[in-house]
N, C-alpha and C positions, 0 to 999 in steps of 0.2 A: 414493559410493554415493546418490544420490540415494534421495530418500526415496519408499516406496510412498504407494497408494493404498491405505485402509485402511477395510473396512465389513464393518459389523455386521449380520448379518439376522437375522430369528426365520422359522423356517423349520418347517416341519411337511412330516413326509416317512416312507415303511416303513423308510425305513434313513435316518437321519443322517449317518454316514458317507457311504453312497454319494453323496445326497446334497450335501454338501458339495465330492467329489471332482466331480461333476456339474457346479458351479458353478466352482471353479475351473479345471479343463483345458476345460470346454465352455468357458469364457467365455474361453482365452487361448491354446488352442492346438488345439484340435481336438474332434474327437468323444471324449466321454469315455468312450465304451463299446468303442473300438476300444484299439490297442497305438500309441499318437502317439508321435510323437520326440518326447521330452523337451528342452525347451526354456528359455531362461533368461528367455524370457519369460513362463513357467509362473506361475503364483499360487500361493500357498500357502493353504493352512486351519489353523485350529485349531477344535475343538469347544470350545463353550463352555459354562455351564446353561442350564436353562430352553430347550431349542432355538433357542438361537442357535448361530451361527456364523460367526466372523471371517475375514476371507478378505483376505493382501494382494496388492495387483495392481501388478508392477512399475509404475514410474514413466511408463516409456519405450515401455510401449503405447499410451499416451495421445496424442495430438492437443492442438489449441490449441479444440478443439469442444465444447461442451457435450453434443453431439448425438450423437458418440462416445460419451462418457464414460457416457452415462445408457445408450447402447447395449451397452457393455458390461458396465456393472452391474443391468442386471435386461432381457436380452433372451433368450438363448435358455433359458435354465432355464426360464423361464414357459411353453417347447414339451414338457415330458414329461414323461408321466404322472406319473414318480416320485415328484413333486415338487407337493405339494398347494397349497400356501402357502409364499409367500416373500417378506418384505417388508423392503424397506432400512431398518432402524433409526436406521443412521448412520454418516457418511461423514467421515473424515481424508484431507483433499485433494494429500497431501502435498506431494510438486518440481510437480503439474501446472502447467502455464501457461497456466490459465485466470483468475486472478485479476485484476481490472480495477485499474488501479496507485493510482485516486484512491479516498483516505477518502469512504466515503459519508457522509453529513448531514451535513458541516463547515458546508454553507452555511444551514442553518438553526436550527443549534443555538444559535447568536449571540443567538437571544431570550432566552436564558435563562427560559422558561417554557413553559408547553402553544402548542404552535400551532393556530389556530383555522383549519379550512376548511369550505367548504360543496359541495354537488355541485349543479348545476345540475337543478330540475325545472319543467315537467315531462320526463321525458327524452330525447322526439325529439316529434316533431308542430307544433313553434313555426316561428315565420319569421324570416330575420333581422331584421327591425327589433324582434320579441320577446327574443331571444337579445339585442340591443342593449341594451336595456330590463334584462335580467336582468343580464346584468355589470356594467353603472355602476352599479347600485343594490349589489351585492355589493363591488364594489371602493370606491363612496363608503362604504358602514358600515363599514367596515376587515377585512375579511377577510384573512387573512394568504395563504389558496391555496382558489383557486376550479377544482374539477374535473367535467370534464363525461361525463356518463354515459358508461361502458363500449359500452353500447349504440348511441348516436350513430353514432362513427365518420366514414368520409367517403360521406354516401349523396348520391343524386341528388339532391335537392330539401335539402340543407345539405351542400356541396362544403368537406371541411375546407380546400383554398387560401381561401375567402371568408370563412370564419369565424377562422382564424389572422389572417388580416389585418385583417378587422373590431377583434378585440380585441387587436391589434398597436397602433392606432390611437387605441383609445381608452385602453388602458392608460398610453400616452405622455399623450396630454390631461390625464388623470384623475392624470397623478405619481405612480400605484401601486407599489409594490414589491415587492409581491408575488407568486406563484408563479401559473398558471393551466395548468391540465393540460389539455391537447388532448389526444382520444381517437383512438389508435393502434390499431392492428394490425399494422403491416409498417413493414417497412426503408423501402423508399419512402415512406411516410408520418411518417417520421421527418425526412427528407431535405427532405420537404416544409415542415413545423413550422419546420424550421433557416432555409430559405430565406424563408418570410415572416414571421417575426420574430415565432417564437412564445417562448414564457419558459418553459416546460416540456411535459411528452408525460406521458401513461399508457399503458402497456398490458396489456389482459387476461393470463390464467393459457394462453387459447386461444392466445395467439399462437405459446407452445411458449420454454422456457429459451432454446432457440438465438438462436430472431431478436431476445431480448429483448436479451442480450448482444450481438448485431449493434447492435443500437439504441445500447447503453454504447460500445460503442467508436466507432459515428456520429456522435457531438454529445457536447457538453459541457452540456446540458442538463440539468436536475433532472428523474429517474425515477421515476414513481410505479408500483409492481406490482401490480394490481387481479385478485383471486385470484378472484371469482365464477368457480364452475365446479370448484373444485381439490378438491372433495370425490370427481370422478372419478380423480383420481392416488391418494390416499390411501386411498380404502376399499378392501374388495374383497382374495381373496386375492391378489392380486401386485401390490403398490403400491409407495409412497412411505411412511414415516411423518412426520407432523407435521414432526419433526425435522428431517428429511431432506429434507422439502418446504421447508423455512424457510433452510435450511444452502446450496439449491440457489439461494435467490432471492438473499440474500448474494451468493453467489456471481457470480452477476448482472451485480450491479454496481448493484443500483436502492439509491437515495436512500430514498425509503420505500416500505413494504410494507405494506398491510391486511393485520391479525393478528386480527380478529375483533370480537367483543364481550361484554357483560354483563349479565344485566337485564335485555334487553329483547328484542325477538322473534327475536333471535339469544341464548341466554343460553348460555356456555361457563362452564367455572371459571378460576379465578385461574392454578391450577397447570397447565392447558393455555396459557392467556395467558401465563404465564411462562415455560413451556418453548419457545414458538414466539417470542420474545423474545429470550430468549437465542441461539436459534440465530441468530437476523436478526445479530447481532453489533452493528456500528455504524449497523446502517440503520435509519430512524427508524419506530419501529411505527405506524400510523395504526389506531383504533377506526374501526366506522362499523355501520351495521344498526339504525336507529331510535332512534340516540343523539340526547338531548335536554340541557334541565338538568340534570334530576336524575342524569345520570349523569357528569357533570364532576366534582366534589368525590371521589366514590367511583374514580373513574380515576386522578384524580392521588396521591391518599391511596396508592392500591395498586402505582398501575406508575411512579410519579414526574414531574416536569415535562418530560422531554424526549419528549414525545410528542403525537400527532398528532389532533386530536377532528375530526373530519370529521360534518357535521350537512346531509343534502340535507333531508327533508320538514317537518322542524319549525319550517327559515327561511323558507321556499317557503311553507308555510302559515300562517306566523303574521299573526293579526287587523293587530297594527300596525305590520307591514313586517319587511326582513331586518338594519335596523340594531339595532330594539328585541331581535327575534332574538338577537343575535350578544351586547346587553350582556345578554342574561338566559343565554347560555350561560358568559357570562363569569363571571358571580356573583362569589363570595370568591374566586377563584381570580388574579386577575390582579389 
């Protein structure tokens, strides 16, 4: 018998038992307030403590679509007044055929040290010649990863095809074996990066989990999950918990994923960051948001060496250039 999808919800409702019934019946077989015909597709539920409800959804209810999965797990119950709050706390995916078969992050953990990446700044508004100089200097400095900002994507003044082709030529000319992450937001962008010799790409959360999973299925290139805007998904009365959000990121086949930052203009607790990293499984956690040399050793000491350290503003603004900036970042840890 196929293992079910097991979801734990944090629920606030006038009647918790009725709320559990609404979720289990309404999200499987029909109107929970009518005598809907019983079915093998019906979910079952258990009331746990502290407002938690565990719901087991039959695996056969799901397709290979992550959009379909989310429609079931956090859909119709959001439209019923009985339930004032419903947050997906955790997910066990059971035997649902969504997982991408390749082991994420294996391509980069061979370094046996922290990976050092940089984000191109300014975010946009530069010429192709200026982009060329930025890319060349960062490849020559020896960064492991160079990432475009998510705001760049495929604009009329900076077409993705032109950028990707140019960067591919520079990469081969310099003999650089790192990963250049092109900014993409849709499946057609992924196909374009493949076609023009790209070495990696990243997608922002607003592209959606399903589009990211489609991208993963369409390319063997390394994929970076960029989370800016994720609070819209994880805050509010109807939402995903941090843990559930990052479980879905891992499920999509992300090789690398932004997890947050501490002791910078974003200051998150060690406990929060550790929980996200656990939820990611083998996906490589990336730290960014104002990262500079003073953050490197505390991050490595706290989270280990299999992490990605992404620095944008510090590198771009260093008065002695990007090579000196990278040496400062590496400091004592390399």
